[in-house]
C-alpha positions in Angstrom: 61.4 19.1 22.1 64.9 20.0 20.8 64.9 23.6 21.9 64.1 23.0 25.6 66.7 20.2 25.7 69.4 22.6 24.2 68.4 25.4 26.6 68.7 23.0 29.6 72.1 21.7 28.4 73.5 25.1 27.7 72.3 27.0 30.8 71.6 24.5 33.5 74.4 22.0 32.7 77.2 23.7 30.8 76.5 27.1 32.3 77.5 29.0 29.2 76.4 32.3 30.9 79.7 32.1 32.8 81.5 32.7 29.4 80.0 36.2 29.5 82.7 37.1 32.1 85.4 36.5 29.5 86.5 39.6 27.6 86.0 38.0 24.2 82.3 37.4 24.9 81.5 40.3 27.2 79.3 42.1 24.6 76.8 39.3 24.6 74.1 38.3 27.0 71.8 35.4 27.6 69.3 37.3 25.4 71.8 37.4 22.5 72.2 33.6 22.7 68.4 33.2 22.6 68.1 35.5 19.6 70.7 33.4 17.7 68.8 30.2 18.6 65.5 31.8 17.5 66.9 32.8 14.1 68.5 29.5 13.3 65.5 27.5 14.5 63.3 29.7 12.3 65.5 29.3 9.2 65.7 25.6 9.7 62.0 25.3 10.1 61.2 27.4 7.0 64.0 26.8 4.6 65.3 23.3 5.4 62.7 21.0 7.0 60.0 21.3 4.3 62.5 20.3 1.6 64.3 17.4 3.3 62.3 14.8 1.2 62.6 16.9 -1.9 66.4 16.9 -2.0 66.4 13.2 -1.3 64.3 12.5 -4.4 65.6 15.2 -6.7 69.3 14.3 -6.6 72.0 16.6 -8.0 72.5 16.0 -11.8 75.1 17.2 -14.3 74.5 19.5 -17.3 77.4 20.0 -19.8 78.2 23.5 -20.9 81.0 25.6 -22.5 82.5 26.3 -19.1 82.6 22.7 -18.1 80.1 20.4 -16.5 77.7 22.0 -14.0 75.9 20.3 -11.1 72.2 21.4 -10.9 70.6 21.4 -7.4 67.0 22.2 -6.5 66.0 25.8 -6.0 65.3 25.0 -2.3 69.0 24.2 -1.8 69.9 27.6 -3.2 67.4 29.4 -1.0 68.5 27.5 2.1 72.2 28.3 1.5 71.3 32.0 0.9 69.4 32.2 4.1 72.1 30.4 6.0 74.8 32.7 4.6 72.8 35.9 5.4 72.3 34.7 9.0 75.9 35.3 9.8 76.5 31.8 11.1 79.4 31.2 8.7 81.5 33.7 10.7 79.6 33.5 14.0 82.7 32.6 16.1 85.1 34.9 14.3 86.5 38.3 15.5 84.5 41.5 15.0 87.2 43.0 12.8 86.6 40.4 10.1 82.9 40.5 10.3 82.3 37.9 13.0 80.0 37.9 16.0 82.6 36.6 18.6 79.9 34.1 19.6 81.0 31.2 21.9 81.5 28.1 19.8 79.2 26.2 22.3 76.3 28.5 21.2 77.3 28.3 17.5 77.4 24.5 17.7 74.0 24.3 19.4 72.4 26.7 16.9 73.8 24.6 14.0 72.1 21.6 15.4 68.7 22.9 14.1 69.9 22.7 10.5 71.3 19.2 10.9 68.0 18.0 12.3 65.9 19.8 9.7 67.9 18.5 6.7 71.4 17.2 7.0 71.4 16.6 3.3 70.9 20.3 2.4 73.7 21.0 4.8 75.0 24.2 6.4 78.5 25.5 6.4 80.5 22.7 8.0 83.2 22.3 5.3 83.3 25.9 4.3 83.8 27.1 7.9 86.3 24.3 8.6 88.2 25.2 5.4 88.4 28.9 6.4 89.3 28.1 10.0 92.3 26.0 8.8 93.5 28.9 6.6 93.1 31.3 9.6 95.4 29.0 11.6 98.0 28.0 8.9 97.6 30.4 5.9 99.5 33.5 5.1 98.0 36.9 5.6 97.1 37.1 1.9 95.5 33.6 2.0 93.4 34.6 5.1 92.3 37.9 3.5 91.5 36.5 0.0 90.2 33.0 0.7 89.1 32.6 4.3 87.3 35.9 4.6 85.3 35.3 1.4 84.3 31.9 2.7 83.2 33.4 6.0 81.0 35.9 4.1 79.3 33.1 2.1 80.6 34.5 -1.2 82.7 31.4 -1.7 82.5 27.9 -0.3 85.1 25.3 0.6 85.9 21.6 0.4 88.6 19.2 1.7 90.2 16.9 -0.9 92.0 14.0 0.7 90.9 10.6 -0.6 91.8 9.2 -4.0 90.2 6.3 -5.9 93.2 4.0 -5.3 94.1 5.1 -1.8 90.8 5.7 0.1 91.6 6.3 3.8 95.3 5.4 3.3 96.5 9.0 2.9 100.2 7.9 2.8 99.4 6.4 -0.6 98.0 9.6 -2.2 99.5 10.1 -5.7 98.4 13.6 -6.6 101.6 15.6 -7.6 102.4 19.2 -7.1 105.4 20.8 -9.0 106.6 24.4 -8.8 104.9 26.7 -11.4 107.9 28.1 -13.1 108.6 31.8 -12.5 105.4 32.2 -10.5 106.5 29.7 -7.9 108.2 32.4 -5.7 106.5 35.6 -7.0 102.8 35.0 -6.6 101.4 37.2 -3.8 99.0 34.4 -2.8 101.8 32.0 -1.8 104.3 29.6 -3.4 102.6 28.5 -6.6 102.4 25.0 -7.8 100.7 23.0 -10.6 98.8 19.9 -9.4 97.8 16.7 -11.3 95.8 13.9 -9.9 92.4 12.6 -8.9 90.3 13.1 -5.8 87.3 11.0 -4.7 84.4 11.4 -2.3 84.6 15.2 -2.4 81.5 16.6 -0.7 80.2 19.9 -2.3 83.0 19.5 -4.9 81.0 21.1 -7.7 77.8 23.2 -7.6 76.5 26.7 -8.4 75.6 27.8 -4.9 78.6 30.2 -4.7 80.6 32.1 -7.3 83.8 30.1 -6.4 84.8 26.9 -4.6 88.0 26.8 -2.7 89.5 23.3 -2.6 92.1 22.3 0.1 94.0 19.5 -1.6 96.6 17.1 -0.2 99.4 16.4 -2.7 103.0 15.3 -2.8 105.9 17.4 -4.0 108.5 15.3 -5.9 112.0 15.1 -4.4 115.2 16.0 -6.2 115.1 12.7 -8.1 111.6 13.4 -9.3 110.0 10.7 -7.3 107.3 11.2 -4.7 108.3 10.8 -1.1 106.6 7.7 0.4 104.4 7.9 3.4 102.7 10.9 5.0 105.9 12.9 5.5 105.8 13.8 1.8 102.3 15.3 1.9 101.8 19.0 1.5 98.6 21.1 1.5 97.4 23.4 -1.3 94.7 26.0 -1.9 93.2 25.1 -5.4 90.3 27.5 -6.3 87.8 26.4 -9.0 88.2 29.9 -10.6 91.4 31.9 -10.4 91.4 35.2 -8.4 93.5 38.2 -8.1 95.1 39.8 -5.0 91.9 41.7 -4.3 89.7 38.6 -4.4 88.2 39.4 -7.7 87.6 36.6 -10.2 90.0 36.8 -13.2 87.6 35.2 -15.5 89.9 32.2 -16.0 88.9 28.7 -15.0 91.4 26.6 -13.1 92.3 23.1 -14.3 89.8 21.4 -12.0 87.2 19.2 -13.7 84.2 17.3 -12.6 84.7 13.6 -13.5 81.5 12.3 -12.0 79.0 12.2 -9.2 78.8 9.5 -6.5 75.2 8.4 -5.9 74.9 7.5 -2.3 72.4 5.6 0.0 71.8 8.8 1.9 72.8 12.5 2.0 71.5 12.5 -1.6 71.0 16.3 -1.6 74.7 16.9 -1.1 76.8 16.7 -4.2 79.6 14.1 -3.8 82.1 14.2 -6.6 85.1 12.7 -8.3 87.4 15.6 -9.3 90.3 15.6 -11.8 93.1 18.1 -11.2 95.3 19.0 -14.1 93.8 16.8 -16.8 94.2 19.6 -19.4 90.5 20.4 -20.0 91.2 23.9 -18.8 94.7 25.5 -19.2 95.1 28.5 -16.9 98.0 30.7 -18.3 98.1 28.4 -21.3 99.5 25.5 -19.4 98.0 22.2 -18.1 97.9 21.6 -14.4 95.7 23.0 -11.7 97.1 26.2 -10.0 97.6 25.6 -6.3 99.1 27.7 -3.5 101.1 26.1 -0.7 99.6 26.3 2.8 102.2 26.1 5.6 105.5 24.4 4.8 106.2 21.5 2.4 105.7 18.1 4.0 103.4 19.5 6.7 100.1 19.1 4.8 98.6 16.4 7.0 99.4 18.3 10.2 97.6 21.3 8.8 94.7 19.3 7.4 94.1 17.7 10.8 92.9 21.1 12.0 90.0 20.8 9.5 89.6 17.0 9.9 89.1 17.1 13.7 86.6 19.9 13.3 84.8 18.0 10.7 84.7 14.8 12.8 82.9 16.7 15.6 80.6 18.1 13.0 79.8 14.7 11.6 79.1 13.5 15.2 76.6 16.4 15.6 75.0 15.5 12.2 74.6 11.9 13.3 73.2 13.0 16.7 70.6 15.2 15.1 69.5 12.4 12.7 69.1 10.2 15.7 67.1 12.9 17.5 64.9 13.6 14.5 64.0 9.9 14.3 63.4 9.9 18.1 60.9 12.8 17.8 59.1 11.2 14.9 58.8 7.8 16.5 57.7 9.4 19.8 55.0 11.3 18.1 53.9 8.2 16.2 53.8 6.0 19.4 51.6 8.6 21.1 48.9 8.5 18.5 49.1 4.9 17.0 46.5 2.7 18.7 47.3 -1.0 18.8 46.9 -3.8 21.4 45.6 -3.7 25.0 47.4 -3.5 28.4 48.5 -6.9 29.6 47.5 -6.0 33.2 43.9 -5.3 32.1 43.4 -8.5 30.2 45.3 -7.9 27.0 43.4 -10.4 25.0 40.0 -9.0 25.7 39.0 -7.6 22.3 36.0 -5.7 23.8 38.4 -3.3 25.5 39.6 -0.2 23.5 43.1 -0.3 22.0 45.7 1.9 23.6 48.5 4.0 22.0 51.6 1.8 21.5 53.6 4.0 23.9 51.7 2.3 26.7 53.6 -0.9 25.9 56.8 -1.5 27.9 58.8 -2.7 24.9 57.9 0.4 22.8 59.0 2.5 25.8 62.3 0.6 25.8 62.9 1.5 22.2 62.0 5.2 22.9 64.2 5.3 26.0 67.1 3.9 24.0 66.7 6.6 21.4 66.5 9.3 24.1 69.6 7.9 25.8 71.6 7.7 22.6 70.6 11.0 21.0 70.4 13.3 24.0 73.5 11.7 25.5 75.4 12.3 22.2 74.1 15.9 22.0 75.3 16.6 25.5 78.7 15.2 24.6 78.9 17.3 21.4 78.1 20.5 23.3 80.6 19.5 26.1 83.3 19.2 23.4 82.2 22.6 22.0 82.5 24.1 25.5 86.1 22.7 25.6 86.8 24.6 22.4 85.7 27.8 24.1 87.8 27.0 27.2 90.8 26.3 24.9 90.5 29.7 23.2 89.3 31.9 26.0 90.4 30.3 29.3 93.4 30.6 31.5 96.6 29.0 30.2 96.2 26.0 32.5 92.5 25.6 31.7 93.2 26.0 28.0 95.9 23.3 28.0 93.6 20.9 29.9 90.7 21.6 27.5 92.9 20.9 24.5 94.1 17.6 26.0 90.6 16.5 26.8 89.4 17.4 23.3 92.1 15.3 21.8 90.9 12.2 23.7 87.2 12.9 23.2 87.2 13.7 19.5 87.1 10.0 18.4 84.2 9.4 20.7 82.3 12.6 19.7 82.5 11.3 16.1 82.1 7.5 16.6 79.5 7.2 19.4 76.7 9.1 17.6 77.7 7.5 14.2 77.0 4.0 15.6 74.4 4.5 18.3 72.3 7.2 16.8 72.2 5.0 13.7 70.8 2.3 16.0 68.3 4.9 17.3 67.2 5.4 13.7 66.8 1.7 13.4 64.6 1.6 16.5 62.6 4.5 15.1 61.7 2.4 12.1 60.8 -0.5 14.4 58.5 1.7 16.4 56.7 2.6 13.2 56.4 -1.1 12.3 55.8 -1.8 8.6 55.1 1.9 8.0 58.6 2.7 9.0 59.9 1.1 5.8 57.7 3.3 3.6 58.4 6.8 2.3 55.1 7.9 3.9 57.1 8.5 7.0 60.6 10.1 7.3 62.4 7.6 9.5 63.7 5.4 6.6 65.4 8.5 5.2 66.9 9.4 8.6 68.4 5.8 8.7 69.8 6.1 5.2 71.3 9.5 5.8 72.9 8.4 9.1 74.5 5.2 7.7 77.2 7.3 6.0 78.4 8.7 9.2 80.3 5.6 10.4 82.4 6.1 7.3 82.3 9.9 6.9 85.5 11.7 8.0 87.4 8.6 9.1 85.8 5.2 9.5 84.8 3.6 12.7 87.9 1.5 12.6 90.1 4.5 12.0 88.7 6.3 15.1 89.3 3.1 17.1 93.0 3.0 16.0 93.4 6.7 16.7 91.9 6.3 20.2 93.8 3.2 21.4 96.9 3.6 19.3 97.5 7.3 19.9 95.1 9.3 22.1 95.1 7.2 25.3 98.9 6.6 25.3 100.1 10.0 24.3 102.1 12.0 26.9 102.3 8.9 29.1 98.5 8.6 29.2 98.0 12.1 30.4 94.7 12.6 28.5 93.2 9.4 29.9 94.2 10.4 33.4 92.7 13.8 33.0 89.4 12.3 31.7 89.3 9.9 34.7 89.8 12.8 37.0 86.8 14.6 35.5 84.7 11.5 35.7 85.7 10.9 39.3 84.6 14.4 40.2 81.1 13.6 38.9 81.2 10.3 40.7 82.0 12.0 44.0 79.1 14.4 43.6 76.7 11.7 42.6 77.7 9.5 45.5 75.8 11.9 47.8 72.7 12.2 45.6 69.5 10.2 46.3 68.9 7.7 43.5 72.3 8.3 41.8 74.8 6.8 44.3 74.4 3.3 42.8 75.1 4.7 39.3 78.2 6.4 40.7 79.6 3.1 42.1 78.8 1.4 38.8 80.6 4.0 36.8 83.6 4.0 39.1 84.0 0.3 38.6 83.7 0.7 34.8 86.4 3.4 34.8 88.7 1.1 36.7 88.1 -1.7 34.2 88.7 0.7 31.3 92.1 1.7 32.8 93.1 -1.9 33.4 92.1 -3.0 29.9 94.2 -0.1 28.4 97.3 -1.3 30.3 96.5 -5.0 29.4 96.1 -4.2 25.7 99.6 -2.7 25.6 101.2 -5.1 28.1 103.4 -6.8 25.5 104.2 -3.5 23.7 103.3 -5.1 20.4 100.9 -2.8 18.4 99.5 -5.6 16.4 98.3 -7.4 19.6 97.0 -4.2 21.2 95.2 -2.8 18.2 93.5 -6.0 17.0 90.6 -5.2 19.3 90.6 -1.4 19.0 87.0 -1.3 17.9 85.6 -3.1 21.0 87.8 -0.8 23.0 86.3 2.3 21.2 82.8 1.0 22.0 83.6 0.4 25.6 85.3 3.8 25.9 82.3 5.5 24.3 79.8 3.9 26.6 81.8 4.9 29.7 82.0 8.5 28.5 78.2 8.6 27.8 77.4 7.0 31.1 79.5 9.8 32.7 77.7 12.5 30.7 74.3 11.1 31.7 75.2 11.0 35.3 76.4 14.6 35.2 73.3 15.7 33.3 71.1 13.9 35.8 72.9 15.8 38.6 72.3 19.1 36.8 68.6 18.3 36.3 68.3 17.5 40.0 70.1 20.8 41.0 68.0 22.8 38.5 64.8 21.4 40.0 66.0 22.2 43.5 67.2 25.7 42.7 63.8 27.0 41.5 60.2 26.2 42.1 59.3 23.0 40.2 56.8 23.6 37.4 55.6 20.8 35.2 58.4 21.3 32.5 61.2 21.3 35.1 59.8 18.3 36.8 59.5 16.4 33.5 63.0 17.4 32.5 64.4 16.0 35.8 62.4 12.8 35.6 63.2 12.3 31.9 66.9 12.8 32.6 66.9 10.4 35.5 65.0 7.8 33.5 67.4 8.0 30.5 70.3 7.8 32.9 68.8 4.8 34.7 68.2 3.2 31.3 71.8 3.7 30.2 73.2 2.3 33.4 70.8 -0.7 33.4 70.9 -1.7 29.7 74.0 -0.2 28.1 76.9 0.2 30.6 77.0 -3.6 31.4 78.0 -4.1 27.7 81.3 -2.7 28.5 82.5 -5.8 30.3 82.2 -8.0 27.2 84.0 -5.5 25.0 86.8 -4.9 27.5 87.2 -8.7 28.0 88.6 -9.3 24.5 90.7 -6.1 24.8 92.3 -7.3 28.1 93.1 -10.8 26.9 94.3 -9.4 23.5 92.0 -12.0 21.9 93.8 -13.0 18.7 91.1 -14.8 16.6 90.6 -11.8 14.3 94.2 -11.2 13.5 95.0 -15.0 13.2 92.1 -15.8 10.9 93.3 -17.0 7.5 91.9 -15.8 4.3 91.1 -19.3 3.0 89.3 -20.1 6.3 86.5 -17.8 5.3 
């Protein structure tokens, strides 16, 4: 089911074949894209999917050794990583001259969806690629050559180290310190050299034996002239901290950096992924005979958070795709179950007549409601993720005007691309359990694991509330609301086209009214100019915004399905695609879009009950 859906979205809706006219992608063809999809689908089917339950039950564990504590993972995880690395997907979007394929990011993102669906817990290269991409954007030539290129090849892997036990998501309160490393500060060819001390928490893939080295990107503060840390985010800088030290040719020196595993976090889901607490500079290892983890400055001092956002935004879209694919996996599983599970009899045919044969539960309207909801959430989220990926390609390979518009749209849509799937594809997983009935709560079926794996994603890479504050507090008001206006223009273009299409004109009118209410609520939220009043209801605003965006996506997809069916002779598959898209669109407009009014109601009135609630009233 996933492959035909992806093929339709890529070719009939997003028209990725048009990218072949761009010089960067001119060497490719539609057949190239299909070969990439075939390869990734096969690896996911053979190396990932059969072991999804295994990595959930055989969690990472620690073994102590002379070279420090080691994390042991199942052999299946090693085999999957090896197959993924050899596929070339780590460097798929990179230039030819550094070993890449110059593949459109839209195609890369679609291909990676197969791995997320097969086993999000085994994982692919999300953090490693994001780490390397950050270094390609902000690192020195030596840092790109030594660190980024070895990550793209799969020889090394990467992490992002932001949170700390006492700070969590409040990055302005990080306490990890970085001080110049004596004479090596200005002379090391890999960049200004510092010594770091501190602790980092919730570090995915922070310790393992999958690769010969792990490259940590670490946020830390450089003390001012008085020796004190600069408060707030302006004092944060970014550092490359390798697990094992390397020379200027990328060879391991044989010396272990002062980075120590302090423990593993044991989570509800994503159990196959190591999640760690790391200590930097605790003195267990002393590179060069001195305590402190060796780190190389990336960018300029005090600009660490600006640089890190390059990786954070990429990771947020990646988390959204992971949440989407977990929702899709549950949808496929519950659909298959509903088609073969007999229970009950049709009401129209005397549902209480026990002499009649039972029917598959998919024949019951309420089960179809739950399946339609899952389809609307997961396929709508997938379309949004691929639309955002298409914006990345436009940003990098389009005209200057198109590139600027794509960058602006991506800024506005990133919180939605992360938050909508994290919330509503989790709801899809809950519905998948419900379709299975009591069996859904057992480990005989995979849907309970999909739910557990997906529950992390509302927290992963910025909580739901943080995405809401980012959207209402920054994204929709930046540049005088330019991003929101551009998005409204794109939505109105779809509305104008749908207004002339049979069966879609009513949806077009409904969406137009919702866009107007969203704009009015945005102005009302900021009417007093008091951030506390505007942002108290940021989360309902995020939910309303997300539903308006997905309604737009579904309307546009339904138009594409209609046009595809008209453009060529309708076979059964094309007809089913069109009717399925129209039904999911109809469901979303009938059952989901009306929820927007309630959410925007509290936004528009700046409802104060949540911020005025007293602690002792609870």
